[in-house]
DRENFI-378528 format. One record per atom (N, C-alpha, C): residue number from 1; residue in one letter; atom name; x, y, z. Coordinates in steps of 0.05 Angstrom, whole numbers. Each point is the difference from the previous one (the first is absolute). Example, Ala and Ser with C-alpha at 12.3 -4.5 7.8 and 13.67 -1.06 7.14 Angstrom:
// DRENFI-378528
+-----+-----+------+--------+--------+--------+
!   n ! res ! atom !      x !      y !      z !
+-----+-----+------+--------+--------+--------+
!   1 !   a !    N !    264 !   -114 !    156 !
!   1 !   a !   CA !    -18 !     24 !      0 !
!   1 !   a !    C !     18 !     24 !      0 !
!   2 !   s !    N !     -7 !     21 !    -14 !
!   2 !   s !   CA !     16 !     24 !      1 !
!   2 !   s !    C !    -15 !     22 !     14 !
+-----+-----+------+--------+--------+--------+
END
This chain:
// DRENFI-378528
+-----+-----+------+--------+--------+--------+
!   n ! res ! atom !      x !      y !      z !
+-----+-----+------+--------+--------+--------+
!   1 !   x !    N !   2088 !   2541 !   1578 !
!   1 !   x !   CA !     19 !    -22 !      0 !
!   1 !   x !    C !    -10 !    -23 !    -17 !
!   2 !   x !    N !     17 !    -11 !    -16 !
!   2 !   x !   CA !     -7 !    -23 !    -16 !
!   2 !   x !    C !     20 !    -23 !      6 !
!   3 !   x !    N !    -11 !    -24 !      4 !
!   3 !   x !   CA !     18 !    -23 !      5 !
!   3 !   x !    C !    -12 !    -24 !    -14 !
!   4 !   x !    N !     17 !    -20 !     -3 !
!   4 !   x !   CA !    -10 !    -25 !    -12 !
!   4 !   x !    C !    -14 !    -17 !     21 !
!   5 !   x !    N !    -16 !    -19 !     -9 !
!   5 !   x !   CA !    -14 !    -17 !     19 !
!   5 !   x !    C !     19 !    -16 !     17 !
!   6 !   x !    N !     23 !     -8 !    -11 !
!   6 !   x !   CA !     20 !    -15 !     15 !
!   6 !   x !    C !     11 !     17 !     22 !
!   7 !   x !    N !      7 !     25 !     -7 !
!   7 !   x !   CA !     10 !     19 !     20 !
!   7 !   x !    C !    -21 !      4 !     23 !
!   8 !   x !    N !    -25 !      3 !     -8 !
!   8 !   x !   CA !    -21 !      5 !     20 !
!   8 !   x !    C !     -2 !    -24 !     19 !
!   9 !   x !    N !      2 !    -24 !    -11 !
!   9 !   x !   CA !     -1 !    -24 !     16 !
!   9 !   x !    C !     24 !     -1 !     19 !
!  10 !   x !    N !     23 !      6 !    -10 !
!  10 !   x !   CA !     24 !     -2 !     17 !
!  10 !   x !    C !      3 !     22 !     20 !
!  11 !   x !    N !    -13 !     23 !     -5 !
!  11 !   x !   CA !      3 !     24 !     17 !
!  11 !   x !    C !    -27 !     10 !      9 !
!  12 !   x !    N !    -18 !    -18 !      7 !
!  12 !   x !   CA !    -27 !      7 !      7 !
!  12 !   x !    C !     -2 !     20 !     23 !
!  13 !   x !    N !     16 !     -4 !     21 !
!  13 !   x !   CA !      0 !     18 !     23 !
!  13 !   x !    C !      7 !     28 !     -9 !
!  14 !   x !    N !     21 !      2 !    -17 !
!  14 !   x !   CA !      8 !     26 !    -10 !
!  14 !   x !    C !    -22 !     13 !    -17 !
!  15 !   x !    N !    -14 !    -17 !    -16 !
!  15 !   x !   CA !    -22 !     11 !    -17 !
!  15 !   x !    C !    -23 !     10 !     18 !
!  16 !   x !    N !     -6 !    -13 !     22 !
!  16 !   x !   CA !    -20 !     10 !     18 !
!  16 !   x !    C !      7 !     27 !     12 !
!  17 !   x !    N !     26 !      4 !      6 !
!  17 !   x !   CA !      9 !     26 !      9 !
!  17 !   x !    C !     -1 !     21 !    -22 !
!  18 !   x !    N !      8 !     -8 !    -24 !
!  18 !   x !   CA !      1 !     19 !    -23 !
!  18 !   x !    C !    -28 !      9 !     -8 !
!  19 !   x !    N !    -20 !    -18 !      2 !
!  19 !   x !   CA !    -27 !      8 !     -9 !
!  19 !   x !    C !    -13 !     19 !     20 !
!  20 !   x !    N !     12 !      4 !     23 !
!  20 !   x !   CA !    -11 !     20 !     19 !
!  20 !   x !    C !      6 !     28 !    -11 !
!  21 !   x !    N !     20 !      3 !    -16 !
!  21 !   x !   CA !      7 !     26 !    -11 !
!  21 !   x !    C !    -13 !      5 !    -27 !
!  22 !   x !    N !     -1 !    -20 !    -17 !
!  22 !   x !   CA !    -12 !      2 !    -26 !
!  22 !   x !    C !     -6 !    -28 !    -11 !
!  23 !   x !    N !    -18 !     -2 !    -19 !
!  23 !   x !   CA !     -7 !    -26 !    -11 !
!  23 !   x !    C !     25 !    -14 !    -13 !
!  24 !   x !    N !      1 !    -26 !      3 !
!  24 !   x !   CA !     21 !    -16 !    -12 !
!  24 !   x !    C !    -12 !    -16 !    -23 !
!  25 !   x !    N !     11 !      5 !    -24 !
!  25 !   x !   CA !    -10 !    -15 !    -24 !
!  25 !   x !    C !     17 !    -25 !     -2 !
!  26 !   x !    N !    -14 !    -23 !     -3 !
!  26 !   x !   CA !     14 !    -26 !     -2 !
!  26 !   x !    C !     -4 !    -10 !    -29 !
!  27 !   x !    N !     23 !     -5 !    -13 !
!  27 !   x !   CA !      0 !     -9 !    -28 !
!  27 !   x !    C !      5 !    -30 !     -1 !
!  28 !   x !    N !    -12 !    -13 !    -19 !
!  28 !   x !   CA !      4 !    -28 !     -5 !
!  28 !   x !    C !      3 !     -4 !    -30 !
!  29 !   x !    N !     20 !    -12 !     -9 !
!  29 !   x !   CA !      5 !     -5 !    -28 !
!  29 !   x !    C !      2 !     27 !    -15 !
!  30 !   x !    N !     10 !     21 !     13 !
!  30 !   x !   CA !      4 !     25 !    -13 !
!  30 !   x !    C !    -25 !     18 !     -2 !
!  31 !   x !    N !    -22 !     -9 !     12 !
!  31 !   x !   CA !    -25 !     15 !     -1 !
!  31 !   x !    C !    -10 !      6 !     29 !
!  32 !   x !    N !    -13 !     22 !      2 !
!  32 !   x !   CA !    -12 !      8 !     26 !
!  32 !   x !    C !    -20 !    -21 !      7 !
!  33 !   x !    N !      3 !    -12 !     24 !
!  33 !   x !   CA !    -17 !    -23 !      8 !
!  33 !   x !    C !    -17 !      7 !     25 !
!  34 !   x !    N !     10 !     16 !     17 !
!  34 !   x !   CA !    -14 !      7 !     25 !
!  34 !   x !    C !     11 !     25 !     12 !
!  35 !   x !    N !    -14 !     10 !     20 !
!  35 !   x !   CA !      8 !     24 !     15 !
!  35 !   x !    C !     -4 !     -5 !     29 !
!  36 !   x !    N !     20 !      5 !     16 !
!  36 !   x !   CA !     -2 !     -3 !     29 !
!  36 !   x !    C !     -4 !     28 !     12 !
!  37 !   x !    N !    -23 !      3 !     15 !
!  37 !   x !   CA !     -7 !     26 !     12 !
!  37 !   x !    C !      0 !     -3 !     31 !
!  38 !   x !    N !      4 !     22 !     13 !
!  38 !   x !   CA !     -4 !      0 !     29 !
!  38 !   x !    C !    -30 !     -2 !      6 !
!  39 !   x !    N !     -6 !     -9 !     24 !
!  39 !   x !   CA !    -28 !     -2 !      8 !
!  39 !   x !    C !    -13 !     28 !     -1 !
!  40 !   x !    N !     14 !     20 !      7 !
!  40 !   x !   CA !    -11 !     28 !      0 !
!  40 !   x !    C !     -7 !      8 !    -29 !
!  41 !   x !    N !     18 !     -5 !    -19 !
!  41 !   x !   CA !     -5 !      7 !    -28 !
!  41 !   x !    C !    -24 !    -16 !    -10 !
!  42 !   x !    N !     -2 !    -25 !      7 !
!  42 !   x !   CA !    -22 !    -17 !     -8 !
!  42 !   x !    C !    -27 !     11 !     11 !
!  43 !   x !    N !      0 !      7 !     26 !
!  43 !   x !   CA !    -24 !     12 !     12 !
!  43 !   x !    C !     -8 !     25 !    -13 !
!  44 !   x !    N !     19 !     18 !     -7 !
!  44 !   x !   CA !     -6 !     25 !    -14 !
!  44 !   x !    C !    -12 !     -5 !    -27 !
!  45 !   x !    N !     11 !    -19 !    -15 !
!  45 !   x !   CA !    -11 !     -7 !    -26 !
!  45 !   x !    C !    -29 !    -11 !      2 !
!  46 !   x !    N !     -4 !    -17 !     20 !
!  46 !   x !   CA !    -27 !    -11 !      3 !
!  46 !   x !    C !    -20 !     21 !      8 !
!  47 !   x !    N !      9 !     20 !     16 !
!  47 !   x !   CA !    -18 !     22 !      8 !
!  47 !   x !    C !     -7 !     17 !    -25 !
!  48 !   x !    N !     20 !      5 !    -17 !
!  48 !   x !   CA !     -5 !     15 !    -24 !
!  48 !   x !    C !    -18 !    -15 !    -19 !
!  49 !   x !    N !      3 !    -26 !     -2 !
!  49 !   x !   CA !    -17 !    -16 !    -17 !
!  49 !   x !    C !    -28 !      0 !     10 !
!  50 !   x !    N !     -4 !     -3 !     26 !
!  50 !   x !   CA !    -27 !      1 !     12 !
!  50 !   x !    C !    -13 !     27 !     -6 !
!  51 !   x !    N !     15 !     22 !      3 !
!  51 !   x !   CA !    -11 !     26 !     -5 !
!  51 !   x !    C !     -8 !      3 !    -30 !
!  52 !   x !    N !     16 !    -11 !    -17 !
!  52 !   x !   CA !     -5 !      0 !    -29 !
!  52 !   x !    C !    -26 !    -15 !     -6 !
!  53 !   x !    N !     -3 !    -23 !     12 !
!  53 !   x !   CA !    -24 !    -17 !     -4 !
!  53 !   x !    C !    -24 !     15 !     10 !
!  54 !   x !    N !      2 !     13 !     23 !
!  54 !   x !   CA !    -23 !     15 !     11 !
!  54 !   x !    C !     -7 !     23 !    -19 !
!  55 !   x !    N !     20 !     14 !    -10 !
!  55 !   x !   CA !     -5 !     22 !    -19 !
!  55 !   x !    C !    -14 !    -10 !    -25 !
!  56 !   x !    N !      7 !    -24 !     -9 !
!  56 !   x !   CA !    -13 !    -12 !    -23 !
!  56 !   x !    C !    -29 !     -5 !      5 !
!  57 !   x !    N !     -7 !     -8 !     24 !
!  57 !   x !   CA !    -28 !     -4 !      7 !
!  57 !   x !    C !    -15 !     26 !     -1 !
!  58 !   x !    N !     13 !     21 !     10 !
!  58 !   x !   CA !    -13 !     27 !      0 !
!  58 !   x !    C !     -4 !      9 !    -29 !
!  59 !   x !    N !     19 !     -6 !    -17 !
!  59 !   x !   CA !     -2 !      7 !    -28 !
!  59 !   x !    C !    -24 !    -14 !    -13 !
!  60 !   x !    N !     -4 !    -25 !      7 !
!  60 !   x !   CA !    -23 !    -15 !    -12 !
!  60 !   x !    C !    -27 !     12 !     10 !
!  61 !   x !    N !      0 !      8 !     26 !
!  61 !   x !   CA !    -25 !     12 !     10 !
!  61 !   x !    C !     -5 !     27 !    -14 !
!  62 !   x !    N !     21 !     15 !     -4 !
!  62 !   x !   CA !     -3 !     26 !    -15 !
!  62 !   x !    C !    -11 !     -5 !    -28 !
!  63 !   x !    N !     12 !    -20 !    -13 !
!  63 !   x !   CA !     -8 !     -6 !    -28 !
!  63 !   x !    C !    -30 !     -8 !      0 !
!  64 !   x !    N !     -8 !    -18 !     19 !
!  64 !   x !   CA !    -27 !     -9 !      0 !
!  64 !   x !    C !    -19 !     24 !      5 !
!  65 !   x !    N !      8 !     19 !     16 !
!  65 !   x !   CA !    -18 !     22 !      6 !
!  65 !   x !    C !     -1 !     20 !    -23 !
!  66 !   x !    N !     23 !      5 !    -14 !
!  66 !   x !   CA !      1 !     20 !    -21 !
!  66 !   x !    C !      7 !    -12 !    -27 !
!  67 !   x !    N !    -10 !    -24 !     -5 !
!  67 !   x !   CA !      6 !    -15 !    -24 !
!  67 !   x !    C !     -4 !     16 !    -26 !
!  68 !   x !    N !    -23 !     13 !     -2 !
!  68 !   x !   CA !     -6 !     15 !    -25 !
!  68 !   x !    C !     20 !     22 !     -5 !
!  69 !   x !    N !      6 !     15 !     21 !
!  69 !   x !   CA !     19 !     22 !     -2 !
!  69 !   x !    C !     28 !    -10 !     -8 !
!  70 !   x !    N !      9 !    -21 !     14 !
!  70 !   x !   CA !     26 !    -12 !     -6 !
!  70 !   x !    C !      2 !    -10 !    -28 !
!  71 !   x !    N !    -21 !    -15 !     -9 !
!  71 !   x !   CA !      0 !    -11 !    -27 !
!  71 !   x !    C !      0 !     23 !    -21 !
!  72 !   x !    N !    -15 !     21 !      5 !
!  72 !   x !   CA !     -1 !     23 !    -19 !
!  72 !   x !    C !     28 !     12 !     -2 !
!  73 !   x !    N !     14 !      5 !     22 !
!  73 !   x !   CA !     26 !     12 !      0 !
!  73 !   x !    C !     21 !    -19 !    -13 !
!  74 !   x !    N !     -2 !    -25 !      6 !
!  74 !   x !   CA !     18 !    -19 !    -13 !
!  74 !   x !    C !     -4 !      0 !    -30 !
!  75 !   x !    N !    -25 !      2 !     -9 !
!  75 !   x !   CA !     -5 !      1 !    -29 !
!  75 !   x !    C !     12 !     25 !    -13 !
!  76 !   x !    N !     -2 !     23 !     15 !
!  76 !   x !   CA !     11 !     25 !    -10 !
!  76 !   x !    C !     31 !     -3 !     -3 !
!  77 !   x !    N !     13 !    -12 !     20 !
!  77 !   x !   CA !     29 !     -3 !     -1 !
!  77 !   x !    C !      7 !    -19 !    -23 !
!  78 !   x !    N !    -15 !    -21 !     -3 !
!  78 !   x !   CA !      6 !    -19 !    -22 !
!  78 !   x !    C !     -3 !     14 !    -27 !
!  79 !   x !    N !    -20 !     17 !     -2 !
!  79 !   x !   CA !     -5 !     14 !    -25 !
!  79 !   x !    C !     21 !     22 !     -6 !
!  80 !   x !    N !      5 !     17 !     21 !
!  80 !   x !   CA !     16 !     24 !     -4 !
!  80 !   x !    C !     28 !     -1 !     11 !
!  81 !   x !    N !      5 !    -19 !     17 !
!  81 !   x !   CA !     26 !     -1 !     14 !
!  81 !   x !    C !      0 !     18 !     24 !
!  82 !   x !    N !     23 !      2 !     13 !
!  82 !   x !   CA !      3 !     17 !     24 !
!  82 !   x !    C !     12 !     26 !     -9 !
!  83 !   x !    N !    -13 !     23 !      7 !
!  83 !   x !   CA !     11 !     26 !     -8 !
!  83 !   x !    C !     28 !      4 !     11 !
!  84 !   x !    N !     18 !      8 !    -17 !
!  84 !   x !   CA !     28 !      5 !      8 !
!  84 !   x !    C !     17 !    -24 !      1 !
!  85 !   x !    N !    -11 !    -23 !     -7 !
!  85 !   x !   CA !     16 !    -26 !      2 !
!  85 !   x !    C !     26 !      2 !    -16 !
!  86 !   x !    N !     -1 !     14 !    -23 !
!  86 !   x !   CA !     24 !      2 !    -16 !
!  86 !   x !    C !     23 !     14 !     13 !
!  87 !   x !    N !     -5 !     15 !     22 !
!  87 !   x !   CA !     20 !     14 !     14 !
!  87 !   x !    C !     12 !    -15 !     24 !
!  88 !   x !    N !    -12 !    -23 !      6 !
!  88 !   x !   CA !      9 !    -16 !     23 !
!  88 !   x !    C !     22 !    -18 !     -9 !
!  89 !   x !    N !     21 !     -3 !     17 !
!  89 !   x !   CA !     23 !    -16 !     -7 !
!  89 !   x !    C !     -6 !    -30 !      2 !
!  90 !   x !    N !    -21 !     -9 !     13 !
!  90 !   x !   CA !     -5 !    -28 !      3 !
!  90 !   x !    C !    -20 !    -11 !    -19 !
+-----+-----+------+--------+--------+--------+
END
């Protein structure tokens, strides 16, 4: 759902109900300005973010432990590319 900032102000109670089903995008001056989420959606995003941050820490520990091996493989990829890359659509 997309609404203008004026609509959101005038229909705030309705927006609180609507964001329980899906995020509500609020536009101001014709541009996306904010998003109203339910508390549950916000909590889920924060949980995912926390997991991502934790995974990043694990990645750093892995790199510190196997730095030489990682650097060697990164150099090989930089030099030769990824095998089969030309067949990938992305």
